[in-house]
C-alpha positions in Angstrom: 60.6 61.2 96.9 63.4 60.9 94.8 61.8 63.2 91.8 61.2 65.7 94.2 64.6 65.6 95.6 66.1 65.8 92.1 63.8 68.5 90.9 64.6 70.6 94.2 68.5 69.9 93.9 68.2 71.0 90.0 66.4 74.2 91.1 68.6 75.2 93.6 71.8 74.4 91.6 70.7 76.6 88.8 69.8 79.4 91.3 73.0 79.2 92.9 75.0 79.0 89.7 73.0 82.2 88.3 74.6 84.1 90.8 77.9 83.8 89.0 76.3 84.5 85.6 74.4 87.6 86.6 76.7 88.9 89.4 80.2 87.5 88.8 81.1 87.3 85.2 84.5 88.6 84.4 84.3 92.4 83.1 87.5 91.8 81.0 87.2 91.9 77.1 89.6 91.2 74.5 90.3 92.5 71.2 91.8 96.1 71.8 94.6 97.8 70.1 97.6 98.6 72.2 98.2 102.2 72.8 101.4 103.8 74.0 102.7 107.4 74.3 104.1 108.5 71.1 107.1 110.3 72.6 110.8 109.3 74.0 110.2 108.0 77.4 111.9 109.5 80.3 113.4 106.0 81.7 115.1 103.0 80.0 114.4 100.8 82.8 112.2 100.6 86.1 112.7 98.8 89.5 109.6 97.9 91.2 109.5 96.9 94.7 106.4 95.5 96.3 106.5 94.9 100.2 103.7 92.5 100.8 101.4 93.7 103.7 103.3 96.9 104.5 101.0 99.7 106.3 101.5 103.0 105.2 101.4 104.4 108.8 104.2 102.0 109.9 106.5 103.0 107.0 105.9 106.7 107.3 105.5 107.4 111.0 108.3 108.2 113.4 109.0 105.6 116.2 108.9 106.3 120.0 112.1 108.2 119.9 111.3 110.6 116.9 113.3 108.5 114.4 112.2 107.0 111.1 111.9 103.5 110.8 113.0 104.0 107.0 115.3 106.9 106.8 116.3 106.1 103.4 112.8 106.3 102.1 112.1 109.4 104.3 115.3 110.8 102.6 113.7 110.0 99.3 110.6 111.7 100.2 112.3 115.1 101.4 114.8 115.4 98.7 114.4 113.1 95.6 110.9 112.0 94.5 107.2 111.9 94.9 105.0 110.3 97.5 101.7 109.5 98.8 99.3 106.7 99.6 98.3 104.2 97.2 94.6 103.4 97.9 93.8 99.8 97.1 90.4 98.1 96.7 88.9 95.2 98.8 89.3 92.4 98.7 92.9 93.5 100.1 94.5 90.3 99.1 98.1 89.6 97.4 96.8 88.5 93.9 94.2 91.3 93.4 96.9 93.8 94.9 99.4 92.8 92.3 96.9 92.6 89.6 95.7 96.0 90.2 99.3 97.5 90.3 101.0 95.5 87.4 97.7 95.0 85.1 95.7 98.0 86.0 92.4 96.5 86.9 90.9 95.7 90.0 89.9 92.1 91.2 88.3 90.0 88.8 85.6 88.5 91.3 85.0 85.2 88.9 88.6 84.3 90.2 86.9 83.4 93.4 86.9 79.6 91.8 90.5 79.6 91.6 91.5 81.2 94.7 94.0 84.3 94.4 96.7 82.5 92.6 95.7 83.1 89.0 92.8 84.7 86.9 90.6 82.5 85.2 90.5 84.9 82.4 93.7 85.8 80.5 94.6 89.4 81.0 97.5 91.8 79.7 100.1 93.3 82.0 102.8 95.8 82.0 105.2 92.8 82.2 103.9 91.3 79.0 104.8 94.7 77.1 108.2 94.9 78.4 111.4 93.6 76.3 112.5 91.9 79.3 111.4 91.4 82.8 113.4 89.8 85.6 111.5 89.3 89.0 112.3 87.6 92.4 109.9 86.6 95.2 107.3 84.3 96.2 106.3 81.5 93.7 102.7 82.5 94.0 103.1 85.8 92.8 105.8 85.3 90.1 104.1 82.5 88.5 100.9 84.5 88.1 102.4 87.1 85.7 104.9 84.7 83.9 102.0 82.6 82.9 101.5 82.6 79.3 104.8 84.2 78.4 105.2 83.2 74.7 108.1 85.4 74.1 110.0 84.0 77.0 111.0 87.2 78.0 109.7 87.2 81.7 112.3 85.5 84.0 111.5 84.4 87.3 113.4 83.4 90.3 111.5 82.2 93.6 112.2 80.5 96.8 110.4 77.1 97.8 107.0 77.6 98.9 108.1 75.7 102.2 110.0 78.8 103.3 106.9 80.9 103.7 106.5 79.3 107.2 104.8 81.6 109.9 106.3 79.7 112.7 109.7 80.2 111.4 112.7 81.6 113.8 113.4 84.6 111.4 111.1 85.3 108.2 113.0 88.3 107.2 115.1 85.7 105.2 112.4 85.7 102.5 113.5 89.5 101.9 117.1 88.9 102.3 117.0 86.1 99.7 115.4 88.5 97.3 118.0 91.2 97.7 121.0 88.7 97.9 119.9 87.1 94.6 119.4 90.6 92.7 123.0 91.8 94.0 124.2 88.2 92.5 122.3 89.1 89.3 123.9 92.3 88.7 127.4 91.0 89.6 127.0 88.0 87.2 125.8 90.5 84.5 129.2 92.1 84.5 130.8 88.7 83.3 128.1 87.4 81.0 127.9 89.3 77.7 124.6 87.8 76.8 123.0 88.9 80.1 124.9 92.3 80.0 123.4 93.2 76.7 119.9 92.3 77.7 120.1 94.4 80.9 121.1 97.2 78.9 118.1 97.3 76.8 115.5 99.9 77.2 111.7 99.0 78.2 112.9 96.7 80.9 111.7 95.8 84.5 113.2 94.4 87.5 110.3 93.3 89.9 111.0 92.5 93.6 108.5 91.0 95.6 108.9 91.1 99.3 107.0 88.7 101.6 108.6 89.1 104.7 106.7 92.0 106.2 103.5 90.2 105.4 104.5 87.1 107.0 105.7 89.0 110.2 102.6 90.8 110.5 100.6 87.6 110.3 102.7 85.8 112.6 103.6 88.5 115.2 101.1 91.4 114.3 102.0 94.9 112.8 102.9 96.3 116.3 105.6 93.8 116.9 109.3 94.4 117.1 109.7 91.7 114.3 107.4 93.7 111.9 109.1 97.0 112.4 112.6 95.3 112.3 111.5 94.0 108.9 110.6 97.6 107.6 114.2 98.8 108.8 115.8 95.8 106.9 114.0 96.5 103.7 114.8 100.1 104.1 118.6 99.2 104.4 118.5 97.0 101.7 116.5 99.4 99.3 119.5 101.7 99.5 122.2 99.0 98.7 120.0 98.1 95.8 119.9 101.5 94.6 123.4 102.0 94.7 123.9 98.8 93.0 121.9 99.7 90.2 123.2 103.0 89.7 127.0 101.7 89.9 126.0 99.3 87.3 124.6 101.8 84.7 127.1 104.3 85.3 124.8 106.8 87.0 123.2 107.3 83.5 119.7 108.9 85.0 117.8 106.4 83.3 116.3 104.3 86.0 112.7 104.9 87.6 112.1 103.4 91.1 108.9 102.8 92.6 108.3 101.4 96.2 104.7 100.4 97.1 102.7 97.5 98.7 100.1 95.4 97.5 97.8 95.8 100.8 97.9 96.9 104.6 97.2 94.9 107.5 94.7 95.3 110.4 96.3 95.4 114.0 95.4 91.8 114.7 97.4 90.5 111.7 94.6 89.8 108.8 93.9 91.7 105.6 91.2 91.2 103.1 88.5 93.7 104.1 88.1 97.4 103.8 89.7 98.9 106.9 91.7 101.9 106.3 94.8 100.2 107.7 94.3 97.5 105.0 93.5 99.8 102.1 96.1 102.7 102.7 99.5 101.4 101.5 102.8 103.6 100.8 103.8 104.8 97.4 107.2 106.3 96.7 108.5 107.2 93.2 111.8 108.5 92.4 114.5 108.5 89.6 114.1 109.1 85.8 110.8 110.8 85.1 109.7 111.5 88.4 109.1 115.0 89.9 111.3 116.1 92.5 109.9 117.0 96.1 107.5 120.0 96.3 107.3 121.9 99.7 104.0 123.2 100.6 102.6 125.5 103.4 99.4 123.5 103.5 97.7 120.8 102.3 93.9 119.4 102.7 93.2 115.8 103.3 90.3 114.1 105.3 92.7 112.4 107.5 95.3 113.7 109.9 98.2 111.5 108.6 100.4 114.3 107.6 100.6 115.8 111.3 101.1 112.4 112.6 104.0 111.5 110.1 105.5 115.0 110.5 105.4 115.2 106.5 103.0 118.0 106.4 105.3 120.3 104.3 106.1 117.9 101.6 103.3 117.7 98.9 101.4 114.3 99.3 100.0 113.0 96.1 97.5 109.9 96.4 96.8 107.7 93.8 94.6 104.6 93.4 96.3 101.3 93.1 95.4 100.8 89.6 97.1 104.1 88.5 100.5 102.5 89.2 100.3 100.5 85.9 99.8 103.4 83.5 102.4 105.3 85.4 105.0 102.7 84.8 104.1 102.1 81.3 104.3 105.7 80.4 107.7 105.9 82.2 109.6 103.3 80.1 107.5 103.9 76.9 105.5 100.4 76.7 101.9 100.0 75.7 99.5 100.6 78.4 98.1 97.3 79.7 94.9 96.4 77.5 92.6 95.8 80.5 93.8 98.7 82.6 91.4 101.2 84.1 93.9 103.1 85.9 94.5 107.0 85.4 98.0 108.0 85.0 99.0 110.6 87.8 100.6 113.0 85.4 101.4 115.5 88.4 104.1 113.1 89.3 105.9 113.1 86.0 109.0 115.2 85.6 108.5 115.6 81.9 107.2 118.2 79.3 103.9 119.3 79.6 103.5 117.8 76.1 104.4 114.5 77.3 101.9 114.6 80.0 99.1 115.5 77.7 100.2 112.8 75.1 100.2 110.3 77.9 96.8 111.3 79.2 95.6 111.4 75.6 96.7 107.6 75.3 95.3 106.5 78.5 91.9 108.0 77.4 92.0 106.1 74.0 93.2 102.8 75.7 90.3 102.9 78.1 87.9 104.1 75.3 88.8 101.0 73.3 87.7 98.7 76.2 84.3 100.7 76.2 83.9 100.2 72.2 84.5 96.6 72.3 82.3 95.9 75.2 79.6 97.8 73.3 80.0 96.1 70.1 79.9 92.8 71.9 76.7 93.6 73.7 75.0 95.4 70.4 75.9 92.2 68.4 74.2 89.9 71.0 71.1 92.1 71.1 68.3 92.5 68.5 68.6 96.2 67.2 65.2 97.3 68.3 65.8 96.0 71.8 69.3 97.5 72.2 69.6 100.5 74.5 73.0 102.3 74.3 74.8 104.0 76.9 73.6 107.6 76.1 76.1 109.6 78.0 78.8 108.6 75.5 77.7 108.1 72.0 79.8 107.7 69.0 79.6 111.4 68.2 80.2 112.5 71.5 83.6 110.1 71.7 84.8 111.9 68.3 84.2 115.2 69.4 85.9 114.8 72.7 89.0 113.0 71.0 89.2 115.8 68.2 89.0 118.6 70.8 91.6 117.1 72.8 93.9 116.6 69.8 93.1 120.3 69.0 94.2 121.7 72.6 97.4 119.6 72.3 98.2 121.2 69.0 97.3 124.7 70.6 99.6 123.9 73.4 96.8 124.1 75.7 98.1 121.0 77.7 95.9 121.5 80.8 92.6 121.6 78.9 93.7 118.4 77.1 94.3 116.7 80.2 91.3 117.8 81.7 89.2 116.7 78.7 90.9 113.4 78.5 90.3 112.7 82.3 86.5 113.6 81.6 86.5 111.0 78.8 87.9 108.4 80.9 85.2 108.6 83.6 82.6 108.4 81.1 84.2 105.2 79.4 84.5 103.6 83.0 80.8 104.2 83.6 80.1 102.9 80.1 82.0 99.8 81.0 80.0 99.2 84.1 76.8 99.7 82.2 77.4 97.0 79.3 78.8 94.7 81.9 75.5 94.6 83.8 73.2 95.1 80.8 71.5 91.6 81.1 71.6 91.9 84.8 67.6 92.6 85.3 66.5 90.2 82.3 68.3 87.1 83.8 67.6 87.9 87.7 63.8 88.2 86.5 63.7 84.7 84.9 65.7 83.1 87.8 63.4 84.6 90.5 60.4 83.5 88.4 61.7 79.9 88.5 62.6 80.1 92.1 59.4 81.5 93.4 57.6 79.0 91.3 59.6 76.0 93.0 58.9 77.5 96.4 55.1 77.5 95.4 55.3 73.9 94.2 57.0 72.6 97.5 54.5 74.2 99.6 51.6 72.6 97.8 53.4 69.1 98.2 53.3 69.8 101.9 49.8 70.7 102.0 48.6 68.0 99.6 50.5 65.1 101.1 51.9 65.7 104.7 49.3 67.6 106.6 45.8 67.3 107.3 44.7 70.5 106.4 43.1 69.1 103.1 41.1 66.5 104.7 37.2 67.0 104.0 38.4 69.2 101.1 38.0 67.7 97.6 40.9 68.0 95.5 40.1 65.6 92.9 40.9 67.4 89.7 38.9 67.1 86.6 40.6 66.0 83.4 43.3 68.5 82.6 42.5 70.9 79.6 44.9 70.3 76.9 44.9 74.2 76.7 47.4 74.6 79.7 50.2 72.4 78.3 49.8 73.8 74.6 50.4 77.3 76.1 53.3 76.4 78.1 54.8 74.7 75.1 54.1 77.7 72.8 55.8 79.9 75.2 58.8 77.7 75.5 59.2 77.6 71.7 58.9 81.4 71.6 61.5 81.7 74.4 63.6 79.3 72.5 63.6 81.3 69.3 64.0 84.6 70.9 67.2 83.4 72.7 68.4 81.7 69.3 68.4 84.6 67.4 70.3 86.6 69.9 73.2 83.9 70.0 72.8 83.7 73.7 75.0 81.4 76.0 73.5 78.1 76.7 73.0 79.0 80.4 70.5 81.6 79.2 68.3 78.8 77.9 68.1 77.3 81.4 67.4 80.2 83.1 64.8 81.2 80.7 63.1 77.7 80.2 63.3 76.3 83.8 60.6 78.4 85.2 58.0 77.0 82.3 57.6 73.2 83.8 57.7 74.5 87.3 54.7 76.9 86.9 53.1 74.2 84.7 53.2 71.9 87.7 52.1 74.4 90.1 49.2 75.5 87.8 48.1 71.8 87.6 47.4 71.8 91.5 44.7 74.4 91.2 42.0 72.3 93.2 44.7 72.1 96.2 45.1 75.8 96.0 41.2 76.3 96.1 40.9 74.1 98.8 43.7 75.5 100.8 42.3 79.2 100.4 39.0 77.8 101.4 40.5 76.3 104.7 42.2 79.3 105.4 39.0 81.4 105.4 37.7 79.2 108.1 40.7 80.2 110.5 39.9 83.4 112.7 41.6 86.4 110.9 43.4 87.6 114.1 44.9 84.1 114.9 45.9 83.8 111.1 47.5 87.3 111.0 49.4 86.6 114.1 51.0 83.5 112.9 51.7 85.1 109.7 53.4 88.1 111.2 55.3 85.8 113.6 56.7 83.9 110.7 57.6 86.9 108.8 59.5 88.3 111.9 61.4 85.0 112.4 62.7 85.1 108.6 63.6 88.6 109.0 65.5 87.9 112.0 67.3 85.2 110.3 68.0 87.5 107.4 69.3 90.3 109.2 71.8 87.9 111.3 73.9 87.4 108.3 74.7 91.0 108.4 74.3 91.9 112.1 75.2 89.2 114.4 73.8 90.7 117.4 70.1 89.6 115.9 71.3 86.1 116.8 71.4 87.3 120.3 68.1 89.0 120.0 66.6 85.6 118.6 68.1 83.4 121.2 66.8 85.7 124.1 63.2 85.5 122.3 63.7 81.7 122.2 64.3 81.6 125.9 60.8 82.8 126.5 59.4 79.8 124.5 58.4 77.7 127.8 56.5 80.7 129.3 54.2 80.8 126.2 53.4 77.3 126.6 52.5 74.5 129.1 56.3 73.7 129.4 56.9 75.8 132.2 54.3 74.4 134.5 54.9 70.7 133.3 58.7 70.6 133.1 60.2 73.2 135.0 63.8 71.9 135.4 64.1 71.3 131.7 62.6 74.7 131.0 65.1 76.2 133.3 67.8 74.4 131.7 66.7 75.8 128.3 66.5 79.4 129.4 69.8 79.1 130.8 71.7 77.6 127.9 69.7 80.0 125.6 71.1 83.0 127.3 74.5 81.7 127.7 74.6 81.1 123.9 73.2 84.5 123.2 76.6 85.9 124.6 78.5 84.7 121.8 77.2 86.7 118.9 78.2 89.7 120.9 81.7 88.7 121.1 84.4 90.0 118.7 85.1 87.8 115.5 88.5 89.6 114.8 90.7 91.7 116.5 91.1 89.7 119.8 94.2 88.2 121.3 94.9 84.5 121.3 93.7 83.2 124.8 95.0 79.7 125.3 93.7 79.3 128.9 90.2 79.6 127.4 91.0 76.7 125.2 92.2 74.7 127.7 89.6 75.5 130.1 87.2 74.4 127.6 88.8 71.0 127.3 88.6 70.6 131.0 84.6 71.2 130.9 84.7 68.6 128.2 86.5 66.2 130.7 84.4 66.9 133.5 81.3 66.3 131.5 82.9 62.8 130.0 83.5 61.7 133.6 79.8 61.9 134.7 79.0 60.1 131.5 81.8 57.3 132.2 80.5 57.1 135.6 76.9 56.6 134.5 78.2 54.0 132.0 80.0 51.9 134.8 77.1 52.0 137.0 74.7 51.1 134.0 77.1 47.8 132.7 77.7 44.8 134.7 81.4 44.4 134.1 83.8 47.4 134.8 85.6 47.0 131.4 83.6 47.1 128.4 83.9 48.3 124.8 81.8 51.4 125.5 83.7 52.5 128.6 87.3 51.9 126.3 85.8 54.2 123.7 84.8 56.8 126.2 88.4 56.8 127.6 90.1 56.9 124.3 88.0 59.9 123.2 88.9 61.6 126.9 92.4 60.9 126.1 92.3 62.6 122.5 90.8 65.6 124.4 93.7 65.7 126.9 96.3 65.4 124.0 94.4 68.3 121.9 95.0 70.4 125.3 98.5 69.6 125.6 99.1 70.1 121.8 97.4 73.7 122.1 99.5 74.5 124.8 102.7 73.3 123.6 102.5 74.8 120.0 101.5 78.0 121.6 104.7 78.2 123.7 106.9 76.9 120.9 105.9 79.5 118.6 106.1 82.4 121.1 109.9 81.1 121.5 110.1 81.1 117.7 111.0 77.3 117.7 108.4 76.5 115.2 105.9 73.7 115.1 107.0 70.6 116.9 106.7 67.8 114.4 105.4 65.5 117.2 102.5 68.0 117.9 101.8 68.0 114.2 101.4 64.4 113.8 99.3 64.2 117.1 97.0 66.9 115.6 96.6 65.4 112.1 96.0 61.8 113.8 93.3 63.5 116.4 91.5 65.1 113.4 91.3 61.7 111.4 90.2 59.5 114.4 87.4 62.2 115.0 85.8 60.9 112.0 85.8 57.4 113.1 85.5 57.2 116.9 81.7 58.1 116.8 80.8 55.2 114.2 82.2 52.8 117.0 79.7 54.0 119.8 76.5 52.3 120.6 73.8 53.4 118.4 71.7 54.7 121.4 70.6 58.3 120.8 72.2 59.9 123.9 75.5 57.6 123.5 75.9 58.5 119.8 75.3 62.1 120.1 77.6 62.5 123.2 80.6 60.6 121.1 80.1 62.9 118.4 80.3 65.9 120.7 83.7 64.6 122.4 85.4 63.6 119.2 84.3 67.0 117.4 85.6 68.8 120.5 89.0 67.3 120.4 89.3 68.6 116.6 87.8 72.0 117.5 90.3 72.6 120.5 93.2 72.2 118.1 91.8 74.9 115.6 90.8 77.3 118.6 92.6 80.3 119.9 90.1 81.7 122.4 86.6 81.8 123.6 85.3 80.2 120.4 86.3 76.8 122.1 83.5 77.1 124.4 80.9 77.5 121.7 80.3 73.9 120.6 80.1 73.0 124.1 77.4 75.2 125.0 75.6 74.7 121.7 75.4 71.1 122.2 74.2 71.4 125.9 71.3 73.4 124.3 70.6 70.7 121.6 70.5 68.1 124.4 67.9 70.3 126.3 65.9 70.8 123.0 65.6 67.0 122.6 64.1 66.8 125.9 61.9 69.9 125.4 60.5 68.3 122.2 59.8 65.0 124.0 57.8 67.3 126.8 55.7 69.0 124.0 54.5 65.5 122.9 53.4 64.2 126.2 49.9 65.9 126.1 49.5 66.4 122.5 47.6 64.3 120.0 50.7 62.4 119.4 51.5 59.9 122.1 55.0 58.7 121.2 56.8 59.6 123.8 60.0 57.5 124.4 62.8 57.8 126.9 65.6 59.3 125.2 67.8 56.9 126.7 66.3 53.9 124.9 65.8 55.3 121.4 68.2 54.2 118.8 69.2 55.9 115.5 69.4 52.7 113.9 65.7 52.2 114.4 64.6 55.4 112.2 60.8 56.2 111.5 59.4 54.5 108.6 56.8 56.1 106.3 54.1 54.2 108.2 54.7 55.5 111.4 55.1 59.1 110.0 52.3 61.4 111.1 50.5 64.5 109.9 52.2 67.8 110.2 51.0 70.2 112.9 51.8 74.0 113.6 54.6 72.7 116.2 56.5 71.1 113.3 56.8 74.2 111.5 58.3 75.7 114.7 60.8 72.9 114.7 61.8 73.5 111.2 62.1 77.1 112.0 64.3 76.3 115.0 66.7 74.1 113.0 67.1 76.9 110.3 67.6 79.2 113.4 70.4 76.8 115.3 72.2 76.3 111.9 72.7 80.0 111.3 73.7 80.4 114.8 76.1 77.4 114.2 77.6 79.3 111.4 77.8 82.9 112.7 78.0 82.2 116.4 81.6 82.9 116.7 82.7 83.8 113.2 81.5 84.4 109.6 81.4 81.4 107.2 81.6 83.7 104.3 85.0 84.9 104.9 88.3 83.2 106.0 89.5 86.7 106.9 87.2 86.6 110.0 89.3 84.0 111.4 92.8 84.4 112.8 95.4 82.4 110.8 96.8 81.1 114.0 93.9 78.9 114.3 95.6 76.3 112.0 99.0 76.5 113.8 98.6 73.1 115.4 98.5 71.6 112.0 100.7 73.5 109.8 102.5 76.9 109.7 103.8 76.8 106.3 101.7 78.9 104.0 99.1 76.9 102.1 96.0 78.4 101.3 94.0 75.4 100.4 95.0 73.4 103.2 94.4 76.1 105.7 91.1 77.1 104.2 90.0 73.4 104.5 90.8 73.1 108.0 89.0 76.6 108.7 86.1 75.4 106.8 85.9 72.0 109.0 86.1 74.2 112.1 82.9 76.2 110.7 81.4 72.9 110.0 81.6 71.4 113.5 79.0 73.3 115.1 76.6 72.7 112.0 77.2 69.0 112.3 76.3 68.9 115.9 73.1 70.7 115.0 72.1 68.4 112.5 72.8 65.5 114.6 70.6 66.7 117.5 67.8 67.6 114.9 67.9 63.9 113.6 67.3 62.8 117.1 64.1 65.1 117.1 63.1 63.8 114.1 63.3 60.2 115.4 61.7 60.9 118.7 58.9 62.9 117.4 58.2 60.5 114.3 58.6 63.4 111.6 58.3 62.7 108.1 61.8 63.3 106.6 60.2 64.4 103.5 58.0 66.8 105.0 60.6 68.0 107.2 62.9 68.5 104.2 60.3 70.7 102.3 59.7 72.8 105.1 63.4 73.5 105.8 63.9 74.2 102.2 60.8 76.7 102.1 62.2 78.6 104.8 65.6 78.8 103.5 64.4 79.6 99.9 62.4 82.6 101.3 65.8 83.8 103.0 67.6 83.2 99.5 65.2 85.5 97.6 66.3 88.2 100.1 69.8 87.5 99.6 69.6 87.3 95.8 68.7 91.1 95.9 71.3 92.0 98.2 74.5 90.2 96.3 77.4 92.5 95.9 79.9 91.9 93.0 82.5 94.3 94.8 84.0 94.5 98.3 85.8 92.1 100.4 85.6 88.5 100.6 83.6 89.3 103.6 81.2 91.4 101.9 80.9 89.6 98.5 80.9 86.1 100.5 78.3 87.3 103.0 75.9 88.3 100.3 76.3 85.4 98.1 76.8 82.2 100.6 74.2 79.8 100.0 71.4 79.8 102.3 70.2 76.2 101.9 
């Protein structure tokens, strides 16, 4: 058993790890030569304002009275600069948004291992290339770009992380802190000669990160007065900062200003996915080198924003978020970030046509450099006769386009040069994607080959050792031929040599060599395969095809439920019909009715919204009351069952009921305290963490009797789940547990008239007396159904009220009973435990099913793994390496 488990774990670990090698390797390359526009830049310095979480519509639109929330910004749009929408890419989080703006490339998905605080691969950014950079704001964002500052030219000043409190009375202080410190900085520079000389240099950037709007959006929603007031505050302070900077530099006209956002926000206060409210952010640029407003009579866009914002007569110029980096580099004359894939929006520049053409030419060469390095790396690691270059951009074509573009510039045909350079950029970007995914098919083929081999081997183990299908069929193997192992050794040596001469990473050896011993083990079981095929031939064809189609349909429903939650509803409705197609309906009508009722009741939850709903504390309290009511029945039965009124079991039940009462009080009290902007009460926080800690201990103190232990686990879990709930989801574990209790009784009933006569009363079975190997019976078709039920209920537990693959599917207010200060890892851990609680309840219930039906844990493990592996193969080919954490996580989430 230990050998099988070890082999299975190894195969699954390799399969899961391969996802990151095949789909989630970093696209960044190093070794490029810095490129910059070879002409004097229009600006000496740049002020970058990033309003975290600011939606474009909330900034540009007029309020109910027809007035702008940001009159200063609107004046810039109409009289001083260029404006538009900066289209972000998913995932719409702070880290990838800032990387796109300042480094010019989109989220490196391999950064998932480190959250969004830093990139696991070093990258170049605009701030690296400046002479000096001063930045103010959140410690998480500023530290990301100051990391590895060898020249000590990036200066950061940030507030304490504890200031990022969703429950604070006034979170606009995060922005006022930044503006006040910037004003103090310029005031101090007048009296500090060293600082004064630095700020008067060229190629400098002032970076202001404003977190207040994002924090208010999470805490109060973007439609709130607090969110709007924060926009007004930022607009007012922008005007003051501009005035301060212009006065300091004597209105020299050498300062460029950019105001934008890293991402937007949904109406319910979350971000991370690809809704237009999250991906459409404002972009306003003015000052040195920026084109003045252009009045137009008509504009064509796919949306109706211009009419809604009353800005249809001012030219709107949309950009991609990564385009901000090359634009800023061109404005102050620093090299473009080496890993940038942005395209400079030359139409926004108020410079000569020559400067625009040279800037676009530099942009094209900079991106082409990345393409050349990527191609060289792949060419050196591949045998020459196997290497397939990117045909659309050969060396000859590169040289021809660059020569032609340079010729156009000399001939002063600047528009043609810009167009040709843009064409070269698009080809280079396609080539980068081509070489980044060059080995994908080769690796995927080997990984799938090994995984299919493991699934086959596990199936053979079940057939050979844990069912009666092979009885009467000779499985005695003849002396194994030496040809088979010799053939596999020869193949292994060849594969190793092939990988060695290409200097492949060590992981490639694992993916390519692991299938060999697995398939060797499969082929050694040829007699078992032959016997199984012989036995299948004795089955009635219609019956065999019926079972096969039913199994395939069930697996496909499970797969689709990862993408369409309503498939769980369809599955639960189908499960509700189970008693009607068996003898259960006539034998145990009351239990069958309970099964039907709870299946249909649970089927409602996948149809409920995951996000976008308002908190409903009364539903949470109502769920707590139902738990208390259920506990009263149990306490009553305990009193009747015991001789003495007071006993340890009764005390434990009362303590657990008390923890549920405390949870209800904390949820209600915290909700009202936050509504009054009084923050999270310390007492509530202490009680919440205490309940969480006690929930792990309480069930261990309960009697080992099956029903008592399961009920203790339910009540302890619910006390914690209530603290993490904001609405209807508080009812989900309760309904799920009721269905699990009914399922245990249903499985008992199925054994009553079966060949297995092991029916016991649930009230007498103990977890401590687990089934030993001698008691285990052979498998039957009903056991395959039980394994399928387990997998289905696990998927339902994960996706019933939310999506395990994305924290974005959950309201951040879920953790407000525990903490309100922004802490992504603590908050993520709490939300993950909320996700896992229903999973734990299902696993405990199935352990009870296994004990009561005397199932072999080994055979059960292999059956569940096989079903999961078949699902995993589906998902392997559906993985996305782009999109939101919801898209990526749903596709790559481990299915075992």
